[in-house]
C-alpha positions as CSV (number, residue, x, y, z in Angstrom):
1,X,58.4,-5.0,-12.8
2,X,57.2,-1.9,-10.8
3,X,54.3,-2.7,-8.5
4,X,55.3,-6.4,-8.6
5,X,53.6,-6.9,-12.0
6,X,55.1,-8.0,-15.3
7,X,54.3,-6.2,-18.5
8,X,52.1,-9.1,-19.6
9,X,50.1,-8.8,-16.4
10,X,49.6,-5.1,-16.8
11,X,48.5,-5.6,-20.4
12,X,46.0,-8.2,-19.4
13,X,44.6,-5.9,-16.7
14,X,44.3,-3.1,-19.2
15,X,42.5,-5.3,-21.7
16,X,40.0,-6.3,-19.0
17,X,39.3,-2.7,-18.1
18,X,38.8,-1.8,-21.8
19,X,36.4,-4.7,-22.3
20,X,34.1,-3.4,-19.6
21,X,31.0,-1.6,-20.9
22,X,30.9,2.2,-20.6
23,X,28.0,3.0,-18.2
24,X,26.8,6.1,-16.4
25,X,28.2,6.6,-12.9
26,X,26.3,5.1,-10.0
27,X,23.7,7.5,-8.7
28,X,23.3,9.3,-12.0
29,X,19.6,8.6,-11.8
30,X,16.9,8.2,-14.5
31,X,16.4,10.3,-17.7
32,X,14.3,13.4,-16.8
33,X,11.1,12.4,-18.7
34,X,11.3,8.8,-17.3
35,X,11.7,10.1,-13.8
36,X,8.6,12.3,-14.1
37,X,6.6,9.4,-15.5
38,X,7.9,7.1,-12.8
39,X,6.8,9.5,-10.1
40,X,3.4,9.7,-11.6
41,X,3.0,5.9,-11.8
42,X,4.3,5.3,-8.3
43,X,2.1,8.1,-6.9
44,X,-1.0,6.6,-8.7
45,X,-0.1,3.1,-7.3
46,X,0.1,4.6,-3.7
47,X,-3.4,6.1,-4.1
48,X,-5.1,3.0,-5.6
49,X,-3.4,0.0,-4.0
50,X,-3.7,-1.2,-0.4
51,X,-1.0,-2.2,2.1
52,X,-2.2,-5.8,1.6
53,X,-1.7,-5.6,-2.2
54,X,1.8,-4.3,-1.9
55,X,2.6,-7.1,0.7
56,X,1.2,-9.7,-1.8
57,X,3.3,-8.2,-4.6
58,X,6.4,-8.3,-2.5
59,X,5.9,-12.0,-1.6
60,X,5.1,-12.9,-5.2
61,X,8.3,-11.3,-6.5
62,X,10.3,-12.9,-3.7
63,X,9.1,-16.3,-4.7
64,X,9.8,-15.7,-8.4
65,X,13.2,-14.3,-7.8
66,X,14.3,-17.2,-5.5
67,X,13.1,-19.7,-8.2
68,X,15.1,-17.9,-10.9
69,X,18.2,-17.6,-8.7
70,X,18.1,-21.3,-7.6
71,X,17.9,-22.3,-11.3
72,X,21.5,-21.0,-11.7
73,X,24.7,-22.9,-10.9
74,X,27.5,-21.0,-9.1
75,X,29.3,-20.0,-12.3
76,X,26.2,-18.9,-14.2
77,X,24.8,-16.9,-11.3
78,X,28.1,-15.0,-10.8
79,X,28.6,-14.0,-14.4
80,X,27.9,-10.3,-15.2
81,X,25.7,-9.8,-18.3
82,X,25.1,-6.6,-20.1
83,X,21.4,-6.0,-20.8
84,X,19.3,-3.1,-22.2
85,X,18.3,-0.7,-19.5
86,X,14.9,-1.4,-17.9
87,X,12.5,1.4,-17.0
88,X,13.1,2.4,-13.5
89,X,16.7,1.2,-13.4
90,X,19.9,3.3,-13.6
91,X,22.3,2.8,-16.5
92,X,25.1,1.8,-14.1
93,X,23.0,-1.3,-13.1
94,X,22.9,-2.9,-16.6
95,X,26.0,-5.0,-16.2
96,X,25.3,-7.2,-13.2
97,X,25.2,-10.9,-12.5
98,X,22.2,-12.7,-11.0
99,X,24.0,-12.8,-7.6
100,X,24.9,-9.1,-7.9
101,X,21.3,-8.3,-8.4
102,X,20.3,-10.3,-5.3
103,X,23.0,-8.5,-3.3
104,X,21.6,-5.2,-4.5
105,X,18.1,-6.3,-3.4
106,X,19.5,-7.4,0.0
107,X,21.0,-4.0,0.5
108,X,17.8,-2.1,-0.5
109,X,15.5,-4.4,1.4
110,X,17.5,-3.8,4.6
111,X,17.5,-0.1,4.0
112,X,13.7,0.0,3.3
113,X,13.1,-2.2,6.4
114,X,15.2,0.3,8.5
115,X,13.2,3.2,7.2
116,X,9.9,1.5,7.9
117,X,10.9,0.6,11.4
118,X,12.3,4.1,12.2
119,X,9.2,5.9,10.8
120,X,6.9,3.6,12.7
121,X,8.6,4.8,15.9
122,X,8.2,8.4,14.9
123,X,11.9,8.7,14.1
124,X,14.0,9.4,11.0
125,X,16.8,7.0,9.8
126,X,20.2,8.4,10.6
127,X,21.4,8.6,7.0
128,X,20.6,10.0,3.7
129,X,19.1,7.7,1.0
130,X,21.3,7.6,-2.1
131,X,21.1,5.2,-5.0
132,X,24.9,5.3,-5.3
133,X,25.1,3.7,-1.9
134,X,23.2,0.5,-2.7
135,X,25.2,-0.9,-5.5
136,X,26.2,-4.6,-5.1
137,X,29.5,-6.4,-4.5
138,X,30.9,-7.4,-7.9
139,X,32.2,-10.6,-6.2
140,X,28.7,-11.6,-5.1
141,X,28.4,-15.4,-5.1
142,X,25.8,-18.1,-4.5
143,X,25.6,-17.2,-0.8
144,X,23.7,-14.1,-2.0
145,X,20.5,-16.3,-2.3
146,X,20.2,-17.0,1.4
147,X,21.2,-13.4,2.3
148,X,18.5,-12.1,0.0
149,X,15.9,-14.4,1.5
150,X,16.8,-13.2,5.0
151,X,16.5,-9.6,3.9
152,X,13.0,-10.3,2.6
153,X,12.0,-11.8,5.9
154,X,13.4,-8.8,7.8
155,X,11.5,-6.3,5.7
156,X,8.2,-8.2,6.0
157,X,8.7,-8.5,9.8
158,X,9.4,-4.8,10.2
159,X,6.4,-3.8,8.1
160,X,4.1,-6.2,10.1
161,X,5.3,-4.5,13.4
162,X,4.0,-1.1,12.3
163,X,0.2,-1.1,12.8
164,X,-0.4,2.0,10.6
165,X,2.0,2.7,7.8
166,X,0.6,6.1,7.2
167,X,3.1,7.7,9.6
168,X,3.4,11.4,10.3
169,X,7.2,11.3,9.9
170,X,8.5,11.1,6.3
171,X,11.9,10.1,4.9
172,X,13.3,11.4,1.6
173,X,13.8,9.1,-1.3
174,X,16.2,10.6,-4.0
175,X,13.6,10.1,-6.8
176,X,10.2,10.2,-5.0
177,X,10.8,12.7,-2.3
178,X,9.5,12.5,1.3
179,X,7.6,9.3,1.9
180,X,5.8,7.8,5.0
181,X,6.3,4.2,6.0
182,X,3.6,3.1,3.6
183,X,5.5,4.7,0.7
184,X,8.7,2.9,1.6
185,X,6.8,-0.4,2.0
186,X,5.2,0.0,-1.5
187,X,8.6,0.9,-2.9
188,X,10.1,-2.3,-1.6
189,X,7.6,-4.3,-3.6
190,X,7.9,-2.3,-6.8
191,X,11.7,-2.4,-6.6
192,X,11.6,-6.2,-6.4
193,X,9.5,-6.3,-9.5
194,X,12.0,-4.2,-11.5
195,X,14.9,-6.4,-10.6
196,X,13.0,-9.7,-11.1
197,X,12.7,-8.6,-14.7
198,X,16.4,-7.8,-14.8
199,X,17.2,-11.3,-13.6
200,X,14.9,-12.8,-16.3
201,X,16.8,-10.8,-19.0
202,X,20.2,-11.8,-17.6
203,X,19.2,-15.5,-17.8
204,X,17.9,-15.1,-21.3
205,X,21.3,-14.0,-22.7
């Protein structure tokens, strides 16, 4: 009984670990061709869509995500589900629950809001943006719904407080390179869209 565990407990733990899907490490990024295509699509969206359109997209996705999350009971929302990888999503993100997805969105929304606020002041955030740093808590529960909603409010407020999102300062994104506040604002909306689709797939399984 080393480590205070019986042989049966160790066997059960090993079985659980073996049952987990084998996924790429967090921060592994996208396949090269997909990354090139994603950069082109996002760059085109930045050139052809307005600030108001990205704000409207963000709010639309927010409403849809909240409706989906609130349709879950505590058990369903906390159950991780393996899905096929969506375009724009790392392989390590394929085995999340609805509430884990909301927790990820909360983390990213707060980070995007912080970037917008700093760039709007002519400053740079005091950190490096890394996809491996925004993975959710596996124990995320139903409280993630309210936390997600508050993060959306914070991001929207930060963006509204910057009169001109075309800032001179730029902050590096690991996939899209240096972006002004407008780029980060747009990314927040597009990112919500990707994970709304993820939640829909989780709930279909």
